[in-house]
Structures are given as structure tokens and as C-alpha cells.
N, C-alpha and C positions, 0 to 999 in steps of 0.2 A: 525528394530522395529517390534514388534509383532502386528498382526492384532487385531482389537477390536472385530471381529466376533467370536462367539463361535462355534467350530466345533462339530458336533454330528457324532460319529463313532461307528459302531457295528462290533464286531469281533466274528466269530464262524463258525459253519458248513454251508455249502452252502444252505441247505434246510431252515435253520432258517434265513439266510441272505437275502433270496428272499423276505421275508415280509418286512424287513427293507429297502431293495432297492426300493420296490414298494412305500414306504412312503417317498422316496427321501433322505434317510439317506446314508451317505458314508459308505461303507461296506468293510470288509476284509473277503472274503469267504475262508473257510477251513483254517482259521488262526491257526498257531502253537504258543505255548508259546514263542518261540524265536521271532516270528514276533510281538507278543504283546509287548514284552520287547523293541524291536527296535522302535515300534510306540511310546510307553510311553517315552522312552529316547528322541526321536525327539521332542515330544510335550513339554517336560520339558525344554530341552536346547534351544528351539526356543521361550520359554515363551508364548506358545499358550494357549488359553482357550479352553477346550474341555470336553464334556460329552462322556465317552467311555462305551458303553454297551457291556459286555463280557459274552459269553456263560459260564455257570458255570464250565464246565469241564476244561476250559482254566485257571481257577484260582486254580486248585488243588495243583500245585507246584509253588507258586509265586516266581518270580525272584526278583533281586535287585531293578529294576525300579518300579515294582508293589508295593513292600514294601514301597519304598520311596514315591510314589504318595499317597498311602493309609495312611501313617503316617503323611505326611506333610499337606494334604488337600490343598486347594487353587485353582489354575487355572485348574487343571485336576481332574475330578471326575470320578471314575470307579464304575459302577453299574453292579451287577450280574444279568443275565437273565437265565431262565431255558432252557434246550434243548427241542426240540419239543417232544421227546420221554418220557421225565421225567416231563413234565409240571404239571401233576396232583400230583406228589410226591414232588414238589419243596417247600423248606423252605429256605428263604434267611438266610445268616449267621447272620444278625442282629436279627432275631427271637431268635436264640440261645443266643446271647449276652445279650438280655434283658429278657430272661426267658420265651419266648412265644412258643418255640419249643414244638410240641406235643399237644398244646391246640386246641380245636375245635372252630369253629366260633360261635357255640351256647354258648360256654364259660362256 
């Protein structure tokens, strides 16, 4: 039976993961797209609830399990976070989807 607790997991470069680790979040340092896929498969098949924070570069070539999690919604939620080097240039995919990409805060 799946646990009722929601896991919070961050995956990405070691430098970015240091901050998440300090906050007490479970981390996957220097994660690869294959490791992300393995994690997502395990979360889905075990019917675990999880918030998975993923460094943007890991989402460039989404695999089968990432597509499944993003299209189904539900127990596993994946959120994109910027790399440390590109934080100032970061625009989440949702901005493009709702037509906000390129707009300034001053509007």
C-alpha cells in the first residue's frame, strides 16, 4: 500500500541540489534523464505521491515516463526549476503556453 506522505524530490546538478539538500529535500545530484525516468516510473508504479523539482536541462528530451506523468496529472507533479547559471534568463514553459513569454514585469 502506498504511503500517505507526499515526497518532495529535487533532481539536477550538484551545485543546485546543495540548496535543496540544506532545505531538507530529498535530492538526486547530477541526475541524468535516465535516472529521472527511473524515478518517475518507480513513483507511478508504487502509487506514491510526490512533488518532483527538476532542473530545466533534464527536461529537454522528455522520456516516456515524464510524458506520462505530465499528461496524466495526479499523484506525481513535476515542476521545472532553472539552473543556477541561467536563473536570470529563465522562463518556465507555462509562460509560453499562456502567451506570457517575453513580457516584462512592468507589463
